[in-house]
Every structure is written in C-alpha cells, then in structure tokens.
C-alpha distance (Angstrom), angle and dihedral (degrees) to the residues before:
residue distance angle dihedral
M1 . . .
T2 3.84 . .
G3 3.78 124.6 .
I4 3.76 91.7 -106.1
M5 3.81 91.8 53.0
Y6 3.80 90.3 49.1
S7 3.83 89.7 50.7
V8 3.78 94.2 49.3
A9 3.81 93.7 44.4
G10 3.83 92.3 44.9
F11 3.79 92.2 46.8
V12 3.82 94.4 49.3
L13 3.83 91.8 45.9
A14 3.83 92.9 47.2
I15 3.79 94.1 47.7
A16 3.77 91.9 46.6
I17 3.80 92.9 50.9
L18 3.81 95.2 45.7
V19 3.81 94.4 44.0
I20 3.82 90.7 50.2
V21 3.81 90.7 48.9
H22 3.79 93.4 48.5
E23 3.77 96.8 44.4
F24 3.81 92.4 42.0
G25 3.81 87.1 60.8
H26 3.83 90.6 58.3
Y27 3.81 91.0 41.4
W28 3.79 98.2 47.7
V29 3.79 96.3 46.1
A30 3.84 91.6 44.6
R31 3.78 90.3 53.0
L32 3.82 90.8 44.1
L33 3.82 91.2 54.5
G34 3.79 94.6 46.4
V35 3.85 101.2 -101.6
K36 3.80 115.6 143.0
V37 3.83 113.7 -121.0
L38 3.81 114.5 -150.2
R39 3.83 100.7 -178.7
F40 3.82 139.6 10.1
S41 3.81 107.8 -164.3
V42 3.78 130.8 -175.8
G43 3.80 104.7 -159.5
F44 3.78 133.4 4.1
G45 3.81 135.1 -99.4
K46 3.76 127.3 24.9
V47 3.83 113.8 25.2
L48 3.82 110.0 -120.9
W49 3.83 96.4 179.6
S50 3.79 135.0 5.6
R51 3.76 140.1 170.0
R52 3.79 133.2 -177.7
A53 3.81 119.5 -137.0
G54 3.79 142.5 153.3
P55 3.83 132.2 47.8
D56 3.85 91.5 -65.3
G57 3.83 94.5 48.2
T58 3.79 90.7 -119.8
E59 3.80 112.3 -169.7
Y60 3.79 115.5 -128.9
A61 3.82 110.0 -161.5
I62 3.78 143.2 177.9
A63 3.83 113.2 -153.3
A64 3.79 132.8 -162.0
V65 3.85 101.5 -107.4
P66 3.80 107.6 64.6
L67 3.81 97.3 -164.2
G68 3.77 100.0 104.2
G69 3.77 141.1 -30.9
Y70 3.79 143.7 -138.9
V71 3.76 146.0 -142.5
K72 3.82 114.5 -134.6
M73 3.80 114.0 -154.0
L74 3.76 132.4 -171.5
D75 3.82 104.7 -85.1
E76 3.83 133.1 161.0
T77 3.82 90.3 -142.7
E78 3.80 90.1 63.5
G79 3.81 101.0 40.3
E80 3.74 148.4 -29.3
V81 3.80 115.4 -53.0
P82 3.82 121.2 -155.0
P83 3.87 110.8 -115.3
G84 3.78 90.9 -120.5
E85 3.81 91.2 59.2
L86 3.76 101.1 43.0
H87 3.79 90.5 106.0
R88 3.84 88.6 61.5
A89 3.83 96.1 50.9
F90 3.80 115.3 113.2
N91 3.80 94.7 -132.7
R92 3.85 90.7 55.1
Q93 3.82 92.9 58.1
P94 3.81 120.9 105.2
L95 3.78 115.9 -100.9
P96 3.85 97.0 -101.7
K97 3.83 91.4 54.4
R98 3.82 93.6 49.3
A99 3.78 91.0 47.5
A100 3.82 91.5 49.3
I101 3.80 91.7 51.4
V102 3.80 92.8 49.3
A103 3.83 94.8 44.6
A104 3.83 91.5 47.9
G105 3.85 93.8 78.3
P106 3.87 96.7 60.4
M107 3.83 91.0 36.8
F108 3.80 89.6 57.8
N109 3.80 88.8 50.9
F110 3.83 89.3 57.4
L111 3.82 91.3 43.8
F112 3.83 90.8 51.3
A113 3.81 90.3 50.2
F114 3.83 90.3 50.3
L115 3.83 91.5 50.9
A116 3.79 91.9 45.3
Y117 3.81 92.2 51.3
W118 3.79 90.2 46.6
F119 3.80 93.2 51.2
V120 3.80 92.0 47.5
L121 3.81 92.7 50.2
V122 3.84 91.3 49.5
L123 3.82 90.9 44.8
G124 3.82 92.0 48.4
V125 3.79 130.6 -113.5
P126 3.82 119.6 -130.3
G127 3.79 113.8 -135.3
I128 3.79 148.4 145.8
V129 3.78 124.1 -85.8
P130 3.86 106.6 -102.5
V131 3.81 94.7 -109.1
V132 3.80 121.3 147.5
G133 3.80 111.2 -115.2
R134 3.81 102.0 176.6
V135 3.81 137.4 11.2
V136 3.81 118.6 -164.5
P137 3.85 111.4 -133.1
G138 3.84 112.8 -111.7
S139 3.82 93.0 13.2
P140 3.88 124.6 126.5
A141 3.82 87.9 -101.1
A142 3.83 91.5 54.3
K143 3.80 91.2 47.4
A144 3.81 88.4 51.7
G145 3.82 89.0 57.9
F146 3.83 99.5 -109.5
R147 3.76 114.9 164.4
V148 3.80 132.1 -167.4
G149 3.80 108.1 -91.5
D150 3.83 95.8 31.8
V151 3.81 109.2 141.4
M152 3.81 113.7 -148.0
L153 3.81 112.3 -130.8
R154 3.80 105.5 167.4
I155 3.83 137.9 4.7
D156 3.82 112.2 -155.3
G157 3.79 88.1 -22.7
K158 3.82 95.5 -49.4
R159 3.78 115.2 122.5
V160 3.79 117.8 -114.7
L161 3.78 116.5 -147.4
S162 3.83 104.0 167.5
W163 3.77 140.3 9.5
D164 3.82 92.5 -101.5
Q165 3.82 91.7 68.7
P166 3.87 101.5 58.6
R167 3.83 92.8 57.0
L168 3.82 93.8 59.8
M169 3.85 93.6 40.7
L170 3.81 94.2 47.4
L171 3.83 94.2 43.2
Q172 3.80 89.0 58.2
E173 3.78 93.0 49.9
A174 3.82 91.3 44.6
L175 3.80 91.9 56.5
Q176 3.79 88.3 55.2
H177 3.82 93.2 45.1
D178 3.78 92.4 -125.5
T179 3.78 132.5 154.6
V180 3.80 111.7 -115.7
R181 3.78 127.0 -152.4
I182 3.80 110.1 -141.6
K183 3.79 120.1 -173.7
V184 3.79 112.6 -150.6
R185 3.80 139.7 174.6
N186 3.74 108.8 -133.2
P187 3.88 123.6 -144.7
Q188 3.84 89.5 -92.7
G189 3.81 90.0 59.1
Q190 3.82 94.4 -109.5
I191 3.86 121.1 138.0
R192 3.78 112.8 -124.3
V193 3.85 135.4 170.5
R194 3.79 117.8 -133.3
R195 3.84 117.3 -163.0
L196 3.82 109.1 -149.3
S197 3.81 112.4 -164.4
F198 3.80 123.3 -158.5
R199 3.80 95.6 -173.7
G200 3.76 110.6 132.9
V201 3.81 93.0 16.5
S202 3.81 112.3 127.6
A203 3.79 119.1 -128.5
R204 3.83 88.2 -132.0
D205 3.83 89.1 59.5
I206 3.81 95.1 53.1
S207 3.78 98.0 46.0
S208 3.77 124.3 105.6
G209 3.80 118.2 -25.5
R210 3.84 96.8 -8.8
F211 3.81 94.1 72.1
E212 3.82 99.0 94.8
R213 3.81 92.0 41.2
T214 3.78 91.3 52.6
I215 3.78 98.9 49.8
G216 3.79 91.7 35.2
L217 3.76 97.3 -131.5
Y218 3.81 123.4 126.8
G219 3.78 132.6 176.4
Y220 3.75 125.5 -122.9
L221 3.77 115.1 -65.9
P222 3.79 121.2 171.7
K223 3.81 117.9 -127.1
I224 3.77 106.8 -78.2
Q225 3.79 110.9 -134.0
P226 3.85 120.6 -141.9
V227 3.82 91.3 -108.3
I228 3.80 121.8 138.1
G229 3.77 112.2 -121.9
A230 3.82 99.0 179.4
V231 3.77 140.0 -14.3
I232 3.80 126.5 -143.0
K233 3.75 114.8 -118.1
N234 3.81 113.8 -101.0
G235 3.84 91.4 4.6
P236 3.83 122.9 130.8
A237 3.82 92.3 -95.4
A238 3.83 93.2 51.2
R239 3.79 92.6 46.2
A240 3.82 91.2 49.9
G241 3.81 90.9 53.4
L242 3.81 101.5 -107.7
R243 3.82 113.7 154.6
P244 3.79 136.4 -164.5
G245 3.78 108.6 -86.0
D246 3.81 95.4 33.0
R247 3.81 113.5 135.6
V248 3.76 114.9 -148.1
V249 3.82 107.6 -144.7
A250 3.82 101.2 171.6
V251 3.83 140.1 15.8
Q252 3.84 116.6 -155.2
G253 3.82 87.6 -12.6
Q254 3.84 93.9 -54.9
P255 3.80 114.5 120.7
I256 3.86 116.8 -121.3
H257 3.78 127.4 -165.7
T258 3.81 107.1 -177.4
W259 3.82 138.9 44.5
Q260 3.82 88.8 -119.0
E261 3.83 90.3 60.5
L262 3.80 90.3 50.1
V263 3.82 92.3 49.7
H264 3.85 90.1 48.5
D265 3.78 93.8 52.2
I266 3.83 93.9 46.3
S267 3.79 93.9 44.7
A268 3.81 90.2 54.2
M269 3.85 93.4 55.1
P270 3.82 110.4 56.8
N271 3.86 112.0 172.3
R272 3.82 92.2 0.1
T273 3.77 126.2 116.2
L274 3.81 115.9 -106.6
H275 3.78 128.1 -165.3
L276 3.80 111.0 -145.4
Q277 3.83 121.8 -166.9
V278 3.80 105.2 -147.9
D279 3.77 133.6 -170.0
R280 3.80 110.3 -146.0
D281 3.81 116.7 178.0
G282 3.82 90.8 -30.4
K283 3.83 94.7 -47.0
T284 3.82 122.4 111.2
L285 3.83 115.7 -131.8
M286 3.75 133.7 178.1
I287 3.79 113.5 -134.3
I288 3.83 122.3 -169.5
V289 3.79 114.1 -154.5
T290 3.82 134.8 168.1
P291 3.83 113.2 -149.1
K292 3.77 114.4 -136.9
S293 3.82 118.1 -126.1
V294 3.82 120.0 -109.4
H295 3.82 129.3 -179.8
V296 3.82 111.1 -129.7
R297 3.80 118.8 172.5
N298 3.83 93.2 -20.5
R299 3.80 91.6 -49.7
L300 3.81 129.6 109.0
I301 3.81 113.2 -131.0
G302 3.80 136.7 169.1
R303 3.80 126.4 -111.5
I304 3.81 133.0 178.4
D305 3.86 98.2 -171.1
A306 3.79 96.1 -115.9
M307 3.82 125.2 136.6
V308 3.75 130.1 -146.8
R309 3.78 127.2 -107.1
F310 3.80 102.3 -125.5
P311 3.80 115.5 -128.2
H312 3.77 126.6 -114.6
I313 3.82 114.6 -98.0
P314 3.82 113.1 -139.5
N315 3.81 116.2 -113.8
S316 3.83 89.0 -122.6
L317 3.83 88.8 66.4
R318 3.81 96.2 44.7
T319 3.76 121.3 93.0
T320 3.81 139.1 172.2
V321 3.79 118.9 -140.0
R322 3.83 104.5 -146.6
L323 3.80 127.8 158.8
G324 3.78 134.4 -174.2
P325 3.85 118.6 -102.8
I326 3.79 93.3 -98.2
A327 3.82 97.9 42.4
A328 3.83 89.1 45.9
L329 3.85 89.0 63.4
G330 3.81 90.3 65.7
G331 3.81 92.0 43.4
A332 3.81 92.1 50.0
W333 3.80 91.7 48.9
E334 3.85 90.7 49.8
N335 3.81 91.7 48.8
T336 3.83 93.9 47.1
W337 3.78 93.6 46.5
A338 3.81 93.9 44.3
M339 3.83 92.8 50.2
S340 3.81 91.8 45.8
A341 3.80 93.0 48.9
L342 3.85 90.6 46.1
T343 3.83 91.3 50.2
V344 3.83 92.2 50.1
E345 3.79 91.3 45.8
M346 3.82 92.9 50.5
L347 3.83 92.5 48.0
Y348 3.80 91.0 48.9
K349 3.80 91.5 49.9
M350 3.81 90.5 48.4
V351 3.82 91.1 53.5
L352 3.83 87.7 52.4
L353 3.83 88.7 46.1
R354 3.80 91.3 -121.5
V355 3.82 91.9 119.3
S356 3.79 121.6 47.7
P357 3.87 116.0 -106.6
K358 3.82 84.6 -137.5
N359 3.82 85.5 88.3
I360 3.83 89.7 71.7
S361 3.83 109.8 102.2
G362 3.76 127.2 -157.1
P363 3.80 135.3 -155.3
I364 3.80 94.0 -74.1
T365 3.81 95.1 55.4
I366 3.77 91.2 42.3
A367 3.82 89.8 51.2
Q368 3.78 90.7 51.4
Y369 3.81 92.6 52.2
A370 3.80 89.9 44.6
G371 3.79 89.2 55.1
Y372 3.78 92.9 48.4
S373 3.80 92.9 48.4
V374 3.80 93.0 48.3
Q375 3.79 90.9 54.4
L376 3.81 91.9 48.4
G377 3.82 93.4 56.2
L378 3.77 144.6 -104.8
A379 3.85 97.1 -52.3
S380 3.82 92.3 53.2
F381 3.80 93.4 45.8
L382 3.80 92.6 48.8
T383 3.81 90.4 48.8
F384 3.82 89.5 50.4
L385 3.82 89.7 49.8
A386 3.82 91.0 49.7
V387 3.83 92.5 52.4
V388 3.82 93.1 47.7
S389 3.83 91.8 44.0
V390 3.81 91.2 54.3
S391 3.81 89.3 48.5
L392 3.85 91.2 51.3
G393 3.80 90.9 47.1
V394 3.82 92.2 51.7
L395 3.80 93.5 42.3
N396 3.80 92.9 50.6
L397 3.83 91.2 51.1
M398 3.81 91.9 57.4
P399 3.85 110.5 116.0
V400 3.78 93.0 -113.4
P401 3.85 118.4 130.5
V402 3.86 113.0 -110.6
L403 3.78 89.3 32.3
D404 3.80 122.1 90.6
G405 3.81 89.6 -108.3
G406 3.80 89.8 55.8
H407 3.80 91.1 55.1
L408 3.80 90.5 48.6
L409 3.82 88.9 50.4
F410 3.84 89.6 54.9
Y411 3.79 89.2 47.1
F412 3.80 90.3 52.2
I413 3.81 90.4 51.7
E414 3.77 89.0 47.8
A415 3.82 90.4 54.0
L416 3.84 91.0 50.9
K417 3.79 97.3 47.2
G418 3.80 96.1 37.1
G419 3.77 95.4 -123.9
P420 3.86 141.3 61.5
V421 3.79 122.2 -75.8
S422 3.84 110.6 -100.9
E423 3.83 116.6 -95.7
R424 3.80 88.9 -122.3
I425 3.77 92.9 59.7
V426 3.80 91.9 42.7
G427 3.81 89.3 51.7
W428 3.75 94.4 50.3
G429 3.80 90.3 44.7
Q430 3.82 90.7 54.0
R431 3.79 91.4 50.8
V432 3.77 90.8 52.1
G433 3.82 90.5 45.9
I434 3.79 91.4 52.2
L435 3.79 91.0 50.5
L436 3.80 91.4 49.8
L437 3.81 91.9 49.2
L438 3.80 91.9 47.7
G439 3.78 89.9 51.0
L440 3.79 90.5 49.6
M441 3.83 90.7 49.6
V442 3.82 91.5 49.9
L443 3.79 90.7 49.8
A444 3.83 92.2 48.0
F445 3.84 92.2 50.3
Y446 3.80 90.0 45.8
N447 3.82 91.1 53.4
D448 3.81 90.4 48.1
F449 3.79 93.3 52.7
V450 3.81 92.0 45.4
R451 3.82 89.6 52.4
I452 3.80 90.2 50.6
L453 3.81 93.8 49.2
Q454 3.80 90.1 48.2
C-alpha cells in the first residue's frame, strides 16, 4: 500500500471514529434524557446507506461527505411535532437538559482521548531513553547547565520515562514563561537539578517545529550516515541512477561523512551539476546529478528527491513506557489534561497573535499524520486519535455560533436574562459563526498547501 493510500485510509478511519464518538455523545445523552432522536448521520450530503432501528425508528445513515456528522432530534423549530410527542422535543426541554445534550459531544471527545491514552499506556509505548544528545551553545538549555549525556529523570516532580514526554511538558511551561526544575543524572552518575528558564522566549519561537531549536535541547540521535534510503520516482536522484543503499562518500571530490553534510552541499547547488562519488556494494561509482531548485522560506535551495536511511538505535537507548491498569488511569488523565490545556493555550495565543497561525493544520496534514500513525502500529494510531479528539473537543467548546460552544453561550445568556435569545440574534450569530469557520478552513487549507510546496 502506498503512502497516499495509507493517508486516505487512515484519514477516513480517523474521521469516522471521531465523528461517531462525538455524535454518540449527543445521541446517548439525548436518549437518556428522554429526547427523541430522528437521525444519526456520519457525514453530510447525499445519503449512501441508511437503516431504521429502535423503538423510535431512528435512522442511522452514512452520507457522502465524510467531514463530520450530526444528530437530528425532534424539534419544533425544524418541523411540525405531533401533540403527543411535544414532551420529547428538544426545544421543550429545560435549560439544564439542553445544555447537557449539547455539551455531551465534546465531553465524549475528551473521554475517548482518556480511554485511548489509558489503553496505549497499558499496551506499552516504544520510545527513546530521555538522554540529551545535543545542547546548542548560548541557548536557554546551555545556560541551565545541560550537558550531552544528561538523562532526564523528573520535570517539576513528574517522572520522565521517554524523550516524548519532556517536549509536551516543557512546551506548556514555555508558553507560560516559567522556570522549570529538571532533575537529571549526568554521565558520571550524579544527580543534578537543571533550572531551565523561558523568560524572554517568544511564544512564536516555541510553537510547532521550532521548539527544540529555540531552547537548544535535542534528544539522542545516532550519527546519520550519507546512505540513500529511498528515491522518488522521476526525481533528479532517480534520473541520475542513484539507488537505495548507495553511500555517498564525496561531493565534487570533497569527502563527506554525514547525511547533514550531503544535504548542505546539495542545498547550496540548485540547478548546478554535481559529481557524487558513490559506494555501491563495495564498488565505487561516479554519479552526475543536477539538483532541482525549490523555494523554502524565501530562499532558493537544491533538492534531488532522495530520502535518508535512518540509523539503528542501540537497544540500550530503547525503552517501553508501560503501566499497570490502575497506574495508567493517572497517566491517561495527565496526558488528556496536558493536551487539552496546551491546545487552549495555543488557541489563546493565536488569537492574541503571539503564536503563528501557521500552526493550524488542515485535512491534508491530518491525513498525512494519520497515514504515518497507521503504518507505525496500533499504539501510534490511538495516540494520534487521542490528540485529534482533544483538539475537536476544545474546538467545539469555543463560544462560536454553530459550534457546540456557541449554543452553550446562548444558553448561558438565556439563564442570565430568564428567557431564550431572540431568533434574530441567533440567526446573525450563526452567520458570523459560519464566516469564521469558513475563514478557519481556508487558512487550514492554505497552510497545508504551503507545507506541501515547501
């Protein structure tokens, strides 16, 4: 199966699972509180499959556009309701019941994330021992006294088991500009406390992929050899005759020893002929390749469309984070809360323009990550689902009309004024909400296409 097929399959599966979880929250609480459910739809638009079941003859449907779903309840604002069923109409329910039904969708997203994290922790997550591999001179990490070989043990008292954990913990603290106490074991076996300060660090600098670069702290990464792992069909490398397994030993007669050196030399030579000395199965070959030119961050660089062969990680640096069923409950709660708080913090900083909106991802990027996680196995896919589920839960609770949070905002106003918000205000609010969502979708798609072009 190709990468594109994995991405499409992973995306469709992920969206289907998360939509069912979200809408089931609305459905289950509505049924629990005595509201009649007319339709439970996964997807929008033309109905591809449907079936009626249950005492109320609820229609369960799959529609053509798999980018959401909805639960349609008996409601006088959407059609005539028989007098004998008025007590089961959504709009006739007291305010607490309506609020509970609306809030149930996002709450089920958080509950799903919690269960996914719990299952992954019980199943076991492969990772890398949290050992420092590189410290950038003059960076916040260097000022804190970090040294290559330090093994992180605890961050503000919380135990660190793999390198994946510090990034999330430190990103939260960085957004709040706090100083973090990190207990480490240095290469001599001594326990030390490093105090990492984020004062003066911009939120823009710590968002997305610039986090490690900003704090100057990188995990262990073995030396990456200049060995070709794969070549893209019809790219410059493929046309020149490079093959997976080829080791590049020199560029323009100058010896190279790492993949980074190879990338540096190729990037500096867009549209210029390069002579590569290659070792293939013990034989020395001369390969002539012309890197194509690509614009990246307003700079023209060269690329040959070849990918690296990733190095083997020693068993001594591999670890598996696995907890018992009871201990995993605490870990799942911490992960769900941390991801929720981080998502809220990032959105808040974006509104204040302190974090770049480039961090917003659209369906294309989500599909790519879905494809990667599917290929890596069940634990990775469940972790991906948990992260996206938390994001959906937070997004749906935003006080924007047409979202669940917008409905809850109107209910809050209704509770304050002692009566429902006028239909005119609700209508205008929904128009504004739709415009905001359309703008967000356009921005997300724009970011996706920019990432692809880069």
